[in-house]
C-alpha positions as CSV (number, residue, x, y, z in Angstrom):
1,M,29.8,-61.5,216.5
2,A,26.9,-60.6,218.6
3,L,26.8,-57.5,215.6
4,E,26.6,-60.4,213.0
5,K,23.5,-62.2,214.2
6,L,21.3,-58.9,214.3
7,F,21.5,-59.3,210.7
8,T,20.5,-61.4,207.9
9,E,23.2,-62.9,205.4
10,E,22.0,-61.0,202.8
11,N,21.8,-57.3,204.9
12,K,24.8,-57.6,207.5
13,C,27.4,-55.1,207.4
14,D,29.7,-57.0,204.4
15,F,33.0,-58.1,206.8
16,L,34.5,-59.7,203.7
17,V,34.2,-56.7,201.5
18,R,37.1,-54.1,202.7
19,E,37.5,-50.7,201.3
20,E,40.3,-50.6,198.9
21,A,43.1,-48.7,200.2
22,L,44.8,-46.2,198.3
23,N,48.1,-47.0,196.8
24,Y,50.9,-44.6,197.6
25,P,53.9,-45.4,195.8
26,A,56.5,-43.8,197.8
27,K,56.1,-46.4,200.8
28,K,54.2,-49.6,201.9
29,Q,50.9,-49.8,203.5
30,G,51.1,-49.1,207.3
31,E,54.5,-47.0,207.2
32,Y,52.4,-43.7,206.6
33,T,52.3,-40.8,208.6
34,L,50.6,-37.8,209.4
35,K,53.3,-36.0,207.0
36,D,52.1,-38.1,204.2
37,Y,48.5,-37.3,205.2
38,Y,49.1,-33.0,205.7
39,A,50.9,-33.8,202.0
40,S,47.9,-34.7,200.1
41,P,45.6,-32.4,198.4
42,D,43.1,-30.4,200.1
43,D,40.7,-31.4,197.6
44,H,41.0,-35.2,198.2
45,R,39.8,-36.6,201.0
46,I,41.8,-39.7,203.0
47,E,41.9,-41.0,206.4
48,L,44.9,-42.2,207.9
49,I,44.5,-45.8,210.1
50,D,47.4,-47.3,212.0
51,G,50.0,-46.2,209.0
52,I,47.7,-47.2,206.2
53,I,45.9,-44.7,203.8
54,Y,42.3,-45.3,203.4
55,D,40.6,-43.0,199.9
56,M,37.0,-41.6,201.3
57,S,34.9,-40.8,198.1
58,A,32.9,-37.8,197.8
59,P,29.3,-38.5,199.8
60,T,26.0,-38.9,198.5
61,L,23.4,-36.1,198.8
62,T,21.0,-38.4,200.8
63,H,24.6,-39.3,203.1
64,Q,24.7,-35.5,203.9
65,A,21.0,-34.7,204.1
66,V,20.7,-37.3,206.9
67,T,23.8,-36.7,208.6
68,G,23.1,-33.0,208.4
69,E,19.5,-33.5,210.3
70,I,21.2,-35.7,213.1
71,Y,23.7,-33.0,213.6
72,R,21.3,-30.4,214.0
73,Q,19.2,-31.6,216.7
74,I,22.3,-32.7,218.6
75,A,23.7,-29.1,217.9
76,N,20.2,-27.5,218.8
77,F,20.0,-29.6,222.3
78,I,23.3,-28.5,223.2
79,F,22.8,-24.8,222.3
80,D,19.7,-24.6,223.9
81,H,20.9,-26.2,227.4
82,N,23.8,-24.0,227.3
83,G,25.8,-27.4,227.2
84,Q,29.7,-27.2,227.1
85,C,30.5,-30.0,224.7
86,K,31.1,-29.0,221.6
87,P,29.6,-30.8,218.4
88,F,31.4,-30.9,214.8
89,V,30.3,-32.7,211.4
90,S,32.9,-33.7,208.8
91,P,35.2,-32.8,208.0
92,V,36.7,-32.7,210.8
93,D,40.4,-34.3,211.9
94,V,40.2,-36.6,214.6
95,Q,43.9,-37.3,215.9
96,L,42.7,-40.5,217.6
97,D,45.5,-42.0,219.4
98,C,47.7,-39.0,219.9
99,D,50.4,-40.3,217.6
100,D,51.5,-40.2,213.8
101,R,49.9,-42.6,212.3
102,T,46.0,-42.7,213.0
103,M,43.9,-39.6,211.6
104,V,40.0,-40.0,210.9
105,Q,37.5,-37.9,210.3
106,P,33.9,-38.8,211.2
107,D,30.5,-38.0,209.9
108,I,29.7,-36.6,213.8
109,I,31.4,-36.2,216.8
110,I,31.0,-34.5,220.3
111,V,33.4,-33.6,222.4
112,C,33.4,-32.9,226.3
113,D,36.9,-32.1,227.1
114,R,37.4,-28.7,225.4
115,D,41.4,-28.9,226.0
116,K,41.1,-32.1,223.2
117,I,40.2,-29.4,220.6
118,T,43.3,-27.1,218.6
119,D,43.3,-25.1,215.6
120,R,43.6,-28.1,213.4
121,C,42.6,-30.9,215.0
122,V,41.0,-33.0,218.1
123,M,43.6,-34.8,219.8
124,G,42.2,-37.4,221.3
125,A,39.1,-39.8,221.6
126,P,35.7,-37.9,221.2
127,D,33.2,-38.6,223.8
128,F,30.4,-39.4,220.9
129,V,31.2,-40.6,217.0
130,L,28.6,-41.1,214.7
131,E,29.1,-42.7,211.5
132,V,27.2,-42.8,208.3
133,L,27.6,-46.0,206.5
134,S,28.2,-46.0,202.8
135,P,29.1,-49.2,200.2
136,A,32.9,-47.6,200.2
137,T,33.1,-47.6,204.2
138,R,31.0,-50.1,205.8
139,S,33.5,-52.4,206.2
140,K,35.9,-50.2,208.0
141,D,33.1,-48.4,209.6
142,C,31.9,-51.7,211.1
143,V,35.0,-53.2,212.0
144,K,38.1,-51.4,211.7
145,K,36.8,-48.3,213.1
146,L,34.8,-49.7,215.7
147,D,37.9,-51.6,217.5
148,K,40.0,-48.3,217.6
149,Y,37.0,-45.7,218.7
150,M,36.5,-48.8,221.7
151,G,40.4,-49.0,222.1
152,A,40.5,-45.2,222.5
153,G,38.1,-44.6,224.6
154,V,35.3,-43.3,222.9
155,R,32.4,-43.8,224.6
156,E,29.1,-43.9,222.4
157,Y,29.6,-45.0,219.2
158,W,26.5,-44.8,216.3
159,L,26.5,-46.6,212.6
160,V,23.8,-45.4,210.3
161,D,22.5,-47.7,208.1
162,I,20.8,-45.4,205.2
163,K,20.0,-48.4,203.2
164,Q,18.1,-50.8,206.4
165,Q,16.9,-47.8,207.7
166,K,18.8,-48.9,211.3
167,V,20.8,-47.6,213.6
168,I,23.5,-49.7,215.4
169,V,24.3,-47.9,218.9
170,Y,27.3,-48.7,221.3
171,Q,27.4,-47.5,224.3
172,F,30.4,-48.8,225.7
173,E,30.2,-48.0,229.3
174,S,27.5,-50.2,229.1
175,E,27.3,-54.2,229.6
176,I,24.9,-54.2,226.6
177,Y,25.4,-53.5,223.4
178,P,25.2,-53.4,220.2
179,I,21.5,-52.0,220.1
180,I,19.8,-51.4,217.1
181,Y,17.1,-48.9,216.5
182,G,14.2,-48.1,213.8
183,W,14.0,-45.4,210.9
184,D,10.8,-45.1,213.1
185,Q,12.2,-44.6,216.7
186,T,13.8,-42.2,219.0
187,I,17.0,-42.8,220.2
188,P,18.4,-41.8,223.8
189,V,22.2,-40.3,223.5
190,S,23.7,-42.2,226.5
191,I,26.4,-39.7,226.9
192,Y,23.6,-37.5,227.8
193,E,21.9,-39.9,230.1
194,G,19.1,-39.9,227.4
195,K,18.0,-36.4,227.9
196,L,19.0,-36.0,224.0
197,I,16.7,-37.8,221.7
198,I,17.3,-38.4,218.3
199,D,13.7,-38.6,216.4
200,M,14.8,-41.1,213.4
201,R,11.5,-40.0,212.0
202,M,12.5,-36.5,211.2
203,M,15.4,-38.1,208.5
204,P,14.7,-36.8,205.1
205,E,13.4,-38.9,202.9
206,V,15.9,-41.7,201.5
207,T,17.1,-42.3,198.4
208,V,19.5,-45.6,197.6
């Protein structure tokens, strides 16, 4: 409800238009497991959330450029400070609930507990998750994944809205969220106590 108040009727995340779930004829949506996830063709990106399979279309070049720049800033900071946390950029599998009904692919994650990192995927909640919104995924990212990440124990969740040039930050360890930043600002990463700053002014030219 707080997030809805921060957007005008025409600009807010579209909570009414849901990303269409991929129709697998063998089972009903809600009954799929990791066995079905791993049976999907390698060139066909999907996510599995609570037994429902979602098709993931290929990201745009602008989406990739923005994701890459933010990841570069994060990775450079961690490297320069000999950090123990590990950053990852999509595609990377995250078995969020450590069960066989959910596997997500966030755009960027930071994992500080290295015991969660396996050869196949990240087991459990990352400390930091970032999703770049697209028309196909904004409803899922703004609602379903927000709820899943918060419930799983993610400490900080960013939603990057390229079209509106805004970043919505959820610091789940704080009592005040979300916080909205513009494209002309610098944004502190809470899990690093503000020492890591993402400079949104460094973002590539946006084409939408």
